[in-house]
N, C-alpha and C positions, 0 to 999 in steps of 0.2 A: 503495499500498499504505498510504502515511502516514498519507493520507485516511481509510483503512477505522479504523487505530489513533486516531485524532483522533474520529473517531465514537465508537467504543466508549469511550475514555475519558471522551466528554460524555454519554455515556448512565450509564455506571458515578458520576459522580460527583452527577447530578442527585439522585437516588435517597438521596443520604447525608444529607442534613438531614432528607429525612422519617423515614428509620430513627433518624436522633440524638432527633429529636422525638418517635419512638414510644418509645424508649429512655428517654426522659427522664420521658415520660408513665407509664409502664411500673414505674420505679423510684420515681414518685411515689403509685402507685396504696393500697400498704396506708396510709399518710398519710391518702387522700382517703378509702378504706374505711374507714379507723377512726374516723373524725370523724361520715362521716354515719350510722355505728351507731350512735353517741355520742347524737348529735341525737332521731334514731329513737328508741331507747329513753325517752329526755323525753317525747319527743313520745306517744309509748303509755303513758307512765303518766300522763300530763295527761289523755288521752282515757279509758284504763279506770281511772281509781284505784285501780291495784294497782302494789304495786312489782314489778320483776322483777327478783329477786336472783341468780337463775341467769347473765342477761343481765348484769350488768353484773359478775360475777365471770368468766364468759366472755371479755368485753370488755377485761378489766382484764390477763386471761392472755395473749388474742391480742398485746396492745400489750408485752406482754412478751417474747414470742417474736417480735416484729417487732425490740423492742432488741436482742435479742441477734444474730438472722439478719444485721442490716443489719448491727454492729458486728463480726460475727464476719472477714469477709474482710481485714479490717486489724488483727487481732490475731492477731501471732505468736508461736508457743512454743506449746509445751502448758499451759504455768502458767498465762501472759495469760491461756488460753483459757478454763482451770479458774474464776479468778479473773472473766471477765468475767458467765458462767452465776453462780455464785454469787453474786457481788453483785444482780446483775440477779433473782436466785430470792429472796434478802432483801429486797430493795426493792417487791417484787410482793405477797410473801406480806405482809408489813407495810401496802399499800395495803388490800389486802384482808381482812385482822383488822380493819381501820378502816372499812369498805364494812358489816363483818358486826355491828359495835359498832350504827351507825348503824340496825341493822338490828331489833335487838333488842328486843322487844316494850314494854319499857318507855320505852325511847327514840322508836322508832315510834309511840307512844300521843303524845307532843308533838309529833310534826308529821305535819303533814296530808300523804294521798300525795302530791300533785304535789309538794311540799316537799323529798319523799324523794326525789327524781328528779334532782331540781336538788341536794342537799345531796349524793350519789352519784355525779352528773357533777360536780361541784368537786372531789370528792377523787382521780377518776378524771384529773381536768386538772391537779390537784397532780403527781400521782402521775407521768406523763404529762412534765410543763416537768420533775421534778428528777432524772428519768431522762435527758431530751434533755442537762441542765446536766453531769451526772457523767459521761454520756458523750460529752459536747463535739460532742454533734448537734444541728444548727440545725433539722433536717426534726422531731425528734421535740419538742426545745423548742418549735418554731412551732405542733404538732399540740396540744402541752398550751395554750400560750398560746391559741389560735383555740377550744379546748373549753372554757376558763373565761372569754372573751371571749360564748362563746354564752348561758354561762348568766345574766347580767343582758339580755342581747340574748333571750331566750326569756322570760322572767319580764316584760319591760316588752311585748312582743310580745301577751302573755297579758294583760296589763291592758291596752293599749291598743285589744284587739281591738273592744272593746265604740265607742270614739271611731272607729276603722275602719268598723266596719259603719255608722254614721250618717252618717260623709261620703260611704258610697257609695252609701246611700240618700238622701242629699240631693243630690248629683249626678246621679244617675236619675232624682230628681224632676225636676232641673232640665234635663236632657235630652228628658225626656217634655214638662215644659209648652214647651220649644221646638219641638221635633219637630212637637207639635199645633199652634201657634201657625202656624208654617211650611205646614202642610198646609190650615190653616183660611184663610190669606189666598187664594190661588187660587180656594177656591172661593164667600167673599164676593165678591172681586172678579168672577165668574162671575156671580154673582148679581146684583149690582147691576147691571154689562151688561144681563141679560133686563130684569131691571123697569126699564133705559130704555128697551129699546128697543117 
């Protein structure tokens, strides 16, 4: 009977690390989704050359909701919960107002459309990082930092696409040259052997 209990315990202990990892990934999912959506918004803005006003507002509000939801379980008392809601609401309203100032037609004429997407991502990154600092949340601060680091990475990648394209053409050309050279060697040897015979 003790052997059966040991087997049951062994069976219950092995799935625990998997569920722990799945739980960890489930907790990090909102942050990863927010980062992917922010980068996708910049990519779409760069391709379509049209600013996505509603998209950035939705993303800022979504990150504000994530901030409140992730800190809600650790907040005790109705007064502290109301303070959490109001401080985050004021914080994200300020971010939204700043984003909309950048989208005013007079300001928008000074910036090309792809730059507008990067500016909005920068403002969103700053708002997210500051929200993480005020909430003492490492995940939210890291999300803001990752969004902030994505701005120079995206602009560098955009400027470097031409060099990457030239490098790819060079590598393809060298590959074709060596491939044709290897295919040509056996054929010339067989032709030389036929000539000798």
